[in-house]
N, C-alpha and C positions, 0 to 999 in steps of 0.2 A: 588918192589911191594908196592902198596898202599892198605891200609885197608879201607873198607867202614864202618865207624862208624856213627850210627844214631845220629842225633842232639838231639833227645829226648830219654832219657833212657827207655828201654823196661822193663815193669814189667812182671814178670813171676810168675805163680802159683796163689794161693789164700791166703787170710789172714787166719791165724790160728784161729780156733774157740776155741781151748783148748790150752792155753799157757803153762800149767804146766803138767808134766808127773810124775806118781807115779807107781812104779813097786812093786807088793806085792805077797806074797805067800798065797794061799788060802788053807783052810782045804780040805782034800780029800772029793770028792763028791760035793763040793760047786758049781763048774761049771755046773754039771748036774742038781743040784737043781735050779740054776738060769735059765738054759735053759728051764726047765719045767715050770717055772713061767713067761716066756716072753710072752708079748702080741703080736698080729699080727703086723708085721713090726718093732718091737722093737728089738734092739740088746743088747748084754750083757752090753756094755758100757753105754747105756741109762739107764738100770736098776741100774747099780752101781752109776752113777752120781746122779740119783734121790734119791737113798737110802742115799747117803752121804749128799745131800742137806737137806733131811727130818731130818736126825739125827743131823746135825748142828743146824737147827732151833729149834729142841726139846731141845738141850742142852743150846742154848742161852736163850731160854725162861725159862728153869729151873734155870739157873744161875741168870737171872734177878729177878725172884720171890724170890730166896734165899737172894739176896742182899737187897731187899726192906723190 
């Protein structure tokens, strides 16, 4: 038996948007609070990513002003 092997490799799937994973335990009730704060079309992960980004920017700015 011969196998049909394409001359050009086939790409499958899509490029990952988020390369790093973090698993964390949240305080009781946190998911419900997040769900109640979500905007139309937003999911929990969007909220978490935005919150992390804002906090990192805030801390970087605070660190920069302390050093100066």
